[in-house]
Kinemage of the C-alpha trace (Angstrom):
@kinemage 1
@onewidth
@group {chain A} dominant
@subgroup {mainchain}
@vectorlist {calphas} color= white
{ca met a 1} P -20.297 -13.525 5.018
{ca ile a 2} L -20.054 -10.984 7.855
{ca ile a 3} L -21.061 -11.633 11.445
{ca val a 4} L -21.791 -8.298 13.123
{ca leu a 5} L -21.493 -8.499 16.906
{ca arg a 6} L -23.418 -6.543 19.493
{ca pro a 7} L -21.565 -3.646 21.156
{ca asp a 8} L -21.701 -5.524 24.457
{ca ala a 9} L -20.428 -8.855 23.075
{ca thr a 10} L -17.951 -10.468 25.464
{ca glu a 11} L -14.608 -12.039 24.594
{ca lys a 12} L -16.008 -15.420 25.621
{ca gln a 13} L -18.910 -15.040 23.205
{ca ile a 14} L -16.569 -13.964 20.407
{ca glu a 15} L -14.293 -16.963 21.001
{ca his a 16} L -17.301 -19.293 20.938
{ca ile a 17} L -18.413 -17.941 17.558
{ca ile a 18} L -14.879 -18.213 16.140
{ca glu a 19} L -14.624 -21.807 17.344
{ca arg a 20} L -17.979 -22.646 15.757
{ca val a 21} L -16.979 -21.116 12.406
{ca lys a 22} L -13.741 -23.116 12.394
{ca lys a 23} L -15.651 -26.340 13.074
{ca leu a 24} L -17.640 -25.672 9.918
{ca gly a 25} L -14.361 -25.729 7.976
{ca leu a 26} L -14.424 -21.985 7.377
{ca lys a 27} L -11.884 -19.274 8.180
{ca pro a 28} L -12.863 -16.485 10.619
{ca met a 29} L -11.187 -13.069 10.279
{ca val a 30} L -11.794 -10.709 13.206
{ca ser a 31} L -11.830 -6.927 12.794
{ca lys a 32} L -12.235 -4.812 15.929
{ca gly a 33} L -13.467 -1.297 15.229
{ca val a 34} L -14.024 1.643 17.546
{ca glu a 35} L -17.649 0.726 18.255
{ca arg a 36} L -18.122 -2.826 17.024
{ca thr a 37} L -16.345 -6.076 16.331
{ca ile a 38} L -17.131 -7.979 13.158
{ca ile a 39} L -16.085 -11.424 12.000
{ca gly a 40} L -15.555 -12.038 8.309
{ca val a 41} L -16.102 -15.649 7.304
{ca ile a 42} L -14.028 -16.901 4.382
{ca gly a 43} L -15.077 -20.021 2.537
{ca glu a 44} L -18.163 -21.550 0.977
{ca glu a 45} L -21.041 -19.307 2.040
{ca asp a 46} L -23.664 -22.000 1.436
{ca ile a 47} L -22.288 -23.845 4.454
{ca ile a 48} L -22.854 -20.966 6.829
{ca arg a 49} L -26.202 -19.894 5.382
{ca ile a 50} L -27.891 -22.971 6.892
{ca gln a 51} L -26.358 -22.329 10.333
{ca pro a 52} L -28.472 -20.273 12.790
{ca leu a 53} L -25.631 -17.987 13.832
{ca glu a 54} L -28.037 -15.115 14.505
{ca val a 55} L -29.175 -16.900 17.668
{ca tyr a 56} L -25.679 -17.124 19.126
{ca pro a 57} L -25.072 -14.903 22.174
{ca gly a 58} L -23.344 -11.665 21.156
{ca val a 59} L -24.465 -11.760 17.499
{ca glu a 60} L -26.507 -8.846 16.169
{ca lys a 61} L -26.868 -9.917 12.548
{ca val a 62} L -25.323 -12.003 9.788
{ca met a 63} L -24.879 -10.430 6.347
{ca pro a 64} L -23.700 -11.811 2.993
{ca ile a 65} L -20.959 -9.987 1.071
{ca leu a 66} L -21.946 -9.894 -2.577
{ca lys a 67} L -18.613 -8.573 -3.884
{ca pro a 68} L -15.921 -11.128 -4.819
{ca tyr a 69} L -13.446 -9.311 -2.591
{ca lys a 70} L -14.653 -9.814 0.972
{ca leu a 71} L -12.115 -8.558 3.510
{ca val a 72} L -11.052 -5.610 1.357
{ca ser a 73} L -14.558 -4.242 0.932
{ca arg a 74} L -16.434 -1.513 2.785
{ca asp a 75} L -19.057 -4.144 3.548
{ca phe a 76} L -16.565 -5.860 5.812
{ca lys a 77} L -15.223 -2.689 7.414
{ca gln a 78} L -16.888 0.719 7.194
{ca glu a 79} L -14.178 2.797 8.832
{ca asp a 80} L -10.905 3.596 7.074
{ca thr a 81} L -7.944 1.366 7.809
{ca ile a 82} L -4.895 3.202 9.124
{ca val a 83} L -1.631 1.367 8.550
{ca asp a 84} L 1.126 1.983 11.101
{ca val a 85} L 4.471 1.609 9.330
{ca gly a 86} L 6.606 2.503 12.341
{ca gly a 87} L 8.615 5.560 13.261
{ca gly a 88} L 5.414 7.412 14.099
{ca val a 89} L 4.213 7.196 10.483
{ca lys a 90} L 0.602 6.157 9.856
{ca ile a 91} L -0.983 5.924 6.413
{ca gly a 92} L -4.714 6.418 5.967
{ca gly a 93} L -5.527 9.131 8.468
{ca lys a 94} L -5.885 12.880 8.130
{ca lys a 95} L -2.160 13.359 7.535
{ca ile a 96} L -0.808 12.972 3.990
{ca val a 97} L 2.258 10.701 3.891
{ca val a 98} L 4.987 11.346 1.325
{ca met a 99} L 7.528 8.649 0.472
{ca ala a 100} L 10.515 9.803 -1.540
{ca gly a 101} L 13.921 8.703 -2.718
{ca pro a 102} L 15.766 7.336 -5.736
{ca cys a 103} L 14.306 4.741 -8.070
{ca ser a 104} L 17.329 2.502 -7.481
{ca val a 105} L 19.792 2.359 -4.622
{ca glu a 106} L 23.103 3.166 -6.328
{ca asn a 107} L 25.596 3.641 -3.494
{ca glu a 108} L 25.531 4.406 0.218
{ca thr a 109} L 26.853 7.966 0.063
{ca leu a 110} L 24.315 9.090 -2.529
{ca leu a 111} L 21.431 7.330 -0.790
{ca val a 112} L 22.166 8.920 2.584
{ca lys a 113} L 22.459 12.322 0.917
{ca ile a 114} L 19.065 11.918 -0.761
{ca ala a 115} L 17.495 10.593 2.448
{ca lys a 116} L 18.636 13.653 4.406
{ca thr a 117} L 17.389 15.969 1.659
{ca val a 118} L 13.893 14.499 1.320
{ca lys a 119} L 13.489 14.379 5.093
{ca glu a 120} L 14.347 18.083 5.358
{ca ser a 121} L 11.622 18.793 2.794
{ca gly a 122} L 9.002 16.824 4.724
{ca ala a 123} L 9.099 13.245 3.413
{ca val a 124} L 8.510 10.693 6.178
{ca val a 125} L 9.377 7.440 4.353
{ca leu a 126} L 12.458 6.661 2.231
{ca arg a 127} L 11.873 4.725 -0.988
{ca gly a 128} L 14.601 2.933 -2.901
{ca gly a 129} L 14.871 -0.222 -4.978
{ca ala a 130} L 17.467 -2.858 -4.146
{ca phe a 131} L 15.896 -5.375 -6.538
{ca lys a 132} L 14.724 -3.825 -9.804
{ca pro a 133} L 12.350 -5.438 -12.318
{ca arg a 134} L 13.472 -4.091 -15.694
{ca thr a 135} L 12.055 -4.572 -19.162
{ca ser a 136} L 15.516 -5.320 -20.541
{ca pro a 137} L 17.656 -8.089 -18.996
{ca tyr a 138} L 20.695 -5.914 -19.752
{ca ala a 139} L 19.505 -2.923 -17.704
{ca phe a 140} L 20.639 -2.300 -14.118
{ca gln a 141} L 18.923 -4.886 -11.911
{ca gly a 142} L 19.742 -3.418 -8.513
{ca leu a 143} L 22.371 -4.109 -5.850
{ca gly a 144} L 20.448 -6.800 -4.007
{ca glu a 145} L 21.290 -7.281 -0.338
{ca glu a 146} L 24.067 -4.696 -0.540
{ca gly a 147} L 21.419 -2.138 -1.500
{ca leu a 148} L 19.273 -3.235 1.436
{ca lys a 149} L 22.214 -2.652 3.763
{ca phe a 150} L 22.603 0.867 2.369
{ca leu a 151} L 18.892 1.481 3.032
{ca lys a 152} L 19.323 0.278 6.592
{ca glu a 153} L 22.225 2.677 7.107
{ca ala a 154} L 20.184 5.562 5.675
{ca lys a 155} L 17.396 4.719 8.094
{ca lys a 156} L 19.848 4.599 10.986
{ca ile a 157} L 21.091 8.094 10.133
{ca thr a 158} L 17.767 9.756 9.275
{ca gly a 159} L 15.196 7.704 11.173
{ca leu a 160} L 13.073 7.342 8.017
{ca pro a 161} L 11.178 4.037 7.625
{ca ile a 162} L 12.040 2.125 4.438
{ca val a 163} L 9.841 0.949 1.571
{ca thr a 164} L 11.496 -1.334 -0.964
{ca glu a 165} L 10.332 -3.832 -3.561
{ca ile a 166} L 10.284 -7.625 -3.379
{ca met a 167} L 10.327 -9.677 -6.567
{ca asp a 168} L 10.717 -13.272 -5.403
{ca val a 169} L 9.069 -15.294 -2.628
{ca arg a 170} L 12.526 -16.652 -1.777
{ca asp a 171} L 13.625 -13.155 -0.733
{ca met a 172} L 10.821 -12.518 1.778
{ca ser a 173} L 12.854 -13.197 4.929
{ca leu a 174} L 15.680 -11.064 3.551
{ca ile a 175} L 13.387 -8.139 2.714
{ca glu a 176} L 11.638 -8.396 6.095
{ca lys a 177} L 15.013 -8.057 7.772
{ca tyr a 178} L 15.553 -4.587 6.295
{ca ala a 179} L 12.250 -3.088 5.125
{ca asp a 180} L 9.473 -1.405 7.086
{ca ile a 181} L 7.081 -1.626 4.110
{ca ile a 182} L 7.237 -4.400 1.527
{ca gln a 183} L 6.414 -3.150 -1.952
{ca ile a 184} L 4.846 -5.463 -4.514
{ca gly a 185} L 5.317 -3.822 -7.885
{ca ala a 186} L 2.926 -3.480 -10.810
{ca arg a 187} L 4.459 -6.417 -12.664
{ca asn a 188} L 3.903 -8.681 -9.665
{ca met a 189} L 0.393 -7.544 -8.738
{ca gln a 190} L -0.978 -10.924 -9.815
{ca asn a 191} L 1.947 -13.027 -8.645
{ca phe a 192} L -0.373 -14.958 -6.366
{ca asn a 193} L 2.305 -16.969 -4.581
{ca leu a 194} L 4.084 -13.724 -3.709
{ca leu a 195} L 0.799 -12.189 -2.514
{ca lys a 196} L 0.161 -15.171 -0.242
{ca glu a 197} L 3.680 -14.940 1.144
{ca ala a 198} L 3.200 -11.234 1.848
{ca gly a 199} L -0.076 -12.101 3.566
{ca gln a 200} L 1.825 -14.218 6.055
{ca ser a 201} L 4.286 -11.414 6.790
{ca lys a 202} L 3.974 -9.088 9.771
{ca lys a 203} L 5.176 -6.156 7.671
{ca pro a 204} L 2.869 -3.620 5.951
{ca val a 205} L 2.531 -4.177 2.202
{ca leu a 206} L 2.389 -1.513 -0.523
{ca leu a 207} L 0.542 -3.108 -3.448
{ca lys a 208} L 0.837 -1.365 -6.804
{ca arg a 209} L -1.853 -1.615 -9.455
{ca gly a 210} L -0.783 -3.533 -12.541
{ca met a 211} L -0.344 -1.507 -15.695
{ca ser a 212} L -3.283 -3.288 -17.386
{ca ala a 213} L -5.262 -4.197 -14.269
{ca thr a 214} L -8.794 -3.134 -13.465
{ca ile a 215} L -9.680 -1.754 -10.050
{ca lys a 216} L -11.502 -5.000 -9.300
{ca glu a 217} L -8.364 -6.993 -10.119
{ca leu a 218} L -6.309 -4.765 -7.810
{ca leu a 219} L -8.765 -5.330 -4.970
{ca met a 220} L -8.802 -9.066 -5.606
{ca ser a 221} L -5.004 -9.101 -5.368
{ca ala a 222} L -5.233 -7.246 -2.061
{ca glu a 223} L -7.776 -9.865 -0.953
{ca tyr a 224} L -5.090 -12.535 -1.333
{ca ile a 225} L -2.934 -10.701 1.209
{ca leu a 226} L -5.731 -10.036 3.692
{ca ser a 227} L -7.055 -13.595 3.431
{ca glu a 228} L -3.693 -14.820 4.741
{ca gly a 229} L -4.013 -12.603 7.819
{ca asn a 230} L -2.106 -9.420 6.941
{ca phe a 231} L -4.537 -6.482 7.048
{ca asn a 232} L -1.798 -3.830 6.795
{ca val a 233} L -2.120 -3.208 3.069
{ca ile a 234} L -1.676 0.089 1.227
{ca leu a 235} L -2.955 0.293 -2.341
{ca cys a 236} L -1.042 2.284 -4.949
{ca glu a 237} L -2.347 3.799 -8.179
{ca arg a 238} L 0.665 4.166 -10.519
{ca gly a 239} L -0.902 4.631 -13.923
{ca ile a 240} L -2.347 2.218 -16.465
{ca arg a 241} L -1.737 1.521 -20.143
{ca thr a 242} L -4.021 3.335 -22.558
{ca phe a 243} L -3.731 4.450 -26.185
{ca glu a 244} L -1.961 7.667 -25.053
{ca glu a 245} L 1.770 7.732 -25.838
{ca his a 246} L 2.774 11.163 -24.555
{ca thr a 247} L 3.113 9.897 -20.989
{ca arg a 248} L 4.666 6.667 -19.770
{ca phe a 249} L 1.264 5.543 -18.463
{ca thr a 250} L -2.068 7.258 -17.850
{ca leu a 251} L -2.626 8.273 -14.231
{ca asp a 252} L -6.135 7.134 -13.312
{ca ile a 253} L -7.161 9.903 -10.916
{ca ser a 254} L -10.718 8.560 -10.794
{ca ala a 255} L -9.384 5.313 -9.302
{ca ile a 256} L -8.704 7.120 -6.018
{ca pro a 257} L -12.313 8.004 -5.113
{ca val a 258} L -13.586 4.762 -6.656
{ca ile a 259} L -11.298 2.655 -4.460
{ca lys a 260} L -12.229 4.797 -1.455
{ca gln a 261} L -15.887 3.956 -2.074
{ca leu a 262} L -15.261 0.247 -2.495
{ca ser a 263} L -12.532 -0.407 0.065
{ca his a 264} L -11.401 0.653 3.531
{ca leu a 265} L -7.705 0.360 2.623
{ca pro a 266} L -5.546 3.498 2.244
{ca val a 267} L -4.561 4.654 -1.248
{ca val a 268} L -1.326 6.324 -2.329
{ca val a 269} L -0.334 7.548 -5.790
{ca asp a 270} L 2.935 7.194 -7.717
{ca pro a 271} L 3.031 10.177 -10.107
{ca ser a 272} L 6.623 9.427 -11.121
{ca his a 273} L 5.905 6.078 -12.793
{ca ala a 274} L 2.502 7.226 -13.982
{ca thr a 275} L 3.836 10.095 -16.074
{ca gly a 276} L 7.456 9.176 -16.721
{ca lys a 277} L 8.327 12.877 -16.950
{ca trp a 278} L 9.551 14.982 -14.043
{ca gly a 279} L 7.683 18.072 -15.277
{ca leu a 280} L 4.349 16.272 -14.847
{ca val a 281} L 4.995 14.919 -11.354
{ca ala a 282} L 4.007 18.114 -9.518
{ca pro a 283} L 0.601 18.741 -11.149
{ca cys a 284} L -0.353 15.063 -10.906
{ca ser a 285} L 0.727 14.975 -7.243
{ca lys a 286} L -1.518 17.921 -6.425
{ca ala a 287} L -4.398 16.394 -8.367
{ca ala a 288} L -3.994 13.125 -6.453
{ca ile a 289} L -4.173 14.862 -3.075
{ca ala a 290} L -7.214 16.854 -4.196
{ca ala a 291} L -8.889 13.580 -5.281
{ca gly a 292} L -8.423 12.032 -1.844
{ca ala a 293} L -5.117 10.150 -1.926
{ca asp a 294} L -3.624 9.303 1.458
{ca gly a 295} L -0.070 9.747 0.252
{ca leu a 296} L 2.443 9.945 -2.572
{ca ile a 297} L 5.535 7.976 -3.546
{ca ile a 298} L 7.934 10.192 -5.523
{ca glu a 299} L 11.346 9.636 -7.094
{ca val a 300} L 14.077 12.145 -6.239
{ca his a 301} L 17.666 12.261 -7.528
{ca pro a 302} L 20.296 15.037 -7.384
{ca asn a 303} L 21.685 14.153 -10.815
{ca pro a 304} L 18.928 12.559 -12.950
{ca glu a 305} L 21.136 12.476 -16.052
{ca glu a 306} L 23.395 9.934 -14.366
{ca ala a 307} L 20.708 7.964 -12.508
{ca leu a 308} L 20.951 4.225 -13.122
{ca ser a 309} L 17.182 3.995 -13.645
{ca asp a 310} L 14.246 6.322 -14.326
{ca gly a 311} L 16.193 9.570 -14.328
{ca ala a 312} L 13.673 11.213 -16.669
{ca gln a 313} L 10.929 11.033 -14.044
{ca ser a 314} L 13.036 11.945 -11.008
{ca leu a 315} L 12.703 15.346 -9.347
{ca leu a 316} L 15.733 17.396 -8.379
{ca pro a 317} L 15.861 17.941 -4.592
{ca glu a 318} L 15.004 21.640 -4.958
{ca lys a 319} L 11.998 20.802 -7.146
{ca phe a 320} L 10.853 18.276 -4.564
{ca ala a 321} L 11.114 20.903 -1.829
{ca glu a 322} L 8.951 23.274 -3.895
{ca leu a 323} L 6.400 20.534 -4.513
{ca met a 324} L 6.107 19.741 -0.804
{ca lys a 325} L 5.145 23.357 -0.117
{ca glu a 326} L 2.521 23.252 -2.867
{ca ile a 327} L 1.130 19.924 -1.656
{ca ser a 328} L 0.736 21.363 1.827
{ca lys a 329} L -1.587 24.041 0.463
{ca val a 330} L -3.694 21.532 -1.454
{ca ala a 331} L -3.916 19.252 1.567
{ca lys a 332} L -5.135 22.109 3.735
{ca ala a 333} L -7.744 23.053 1.132
{ca val a 334} L -9.291 19.555 1.252
{ca gly a 335} L -9.189 19.226 5.028
{ca arg a 336} L -5.961 17.214 5.263
{ca glu a 337} L -2.479 18.084 6.453
{ca leu a 338} L 1.084 17.287 5.427
């Protein structure tokens, strides 16, 4: 249920409505837009349907939300959400945001080198995994807190905000200590306890679509985070499993405009994991921007042959620099900027 307030609604009137909703045993979620304030009501809608909230001072109308995802939907918020990740970086506006770095944090010297390189090419966020979910238990699992410390040092030197993945609810306070954006990976998209924990965090969350998840399931997972109070969520399309075997996954380009129609949350694309091949990263990146993506998250490594994870899909620094120039042209053509 959505309570749409009049443009001239006072803070006292808003507080009165919130208090009333709470007394009904429901959860009010306030969203203040440029022109109007709306209150999303979470809980059993039958309870509120018999309450005459339309007659409350400051209320313009009360509307049901028919979709199962309430706070994520365009019904709840018409205008695009812009997520401020710090360092002057905002995701969801006119400017395309590029996050880049190695798949895994391997050592401090290499990480700082990559961070400097991607920043020079135009990346504004440094990506790097300290905890790595791997298919094989014998594969490199990441450096843990040591890797987080290396990320912090890279940020100190370059000024780039950090996005890194969390895998366990027990690591939330540790990740919050170092990261500017908390990434929830594809394999954890429906780890509901982790989603709830992220919802209670003050940090922005990058939520990746599961490899076999529908768009509805992705939005429902985002709803878990928003329902806990964290509205700073960035959705990520990173490819889904289909019958095609030539690429690692199939990049669902259509998901970008579909999500944009259904939700107010920003959408970024991960062409590295979607394709699994460095030679396909550039064309898929340009296609994503043309389709309306708000950003990209790309893997870069100076020596892919020796990378501890995902070397086959990592761009060489010079290739990344070329791609950034090409992306800039595409962005300009669709009314965006890099």
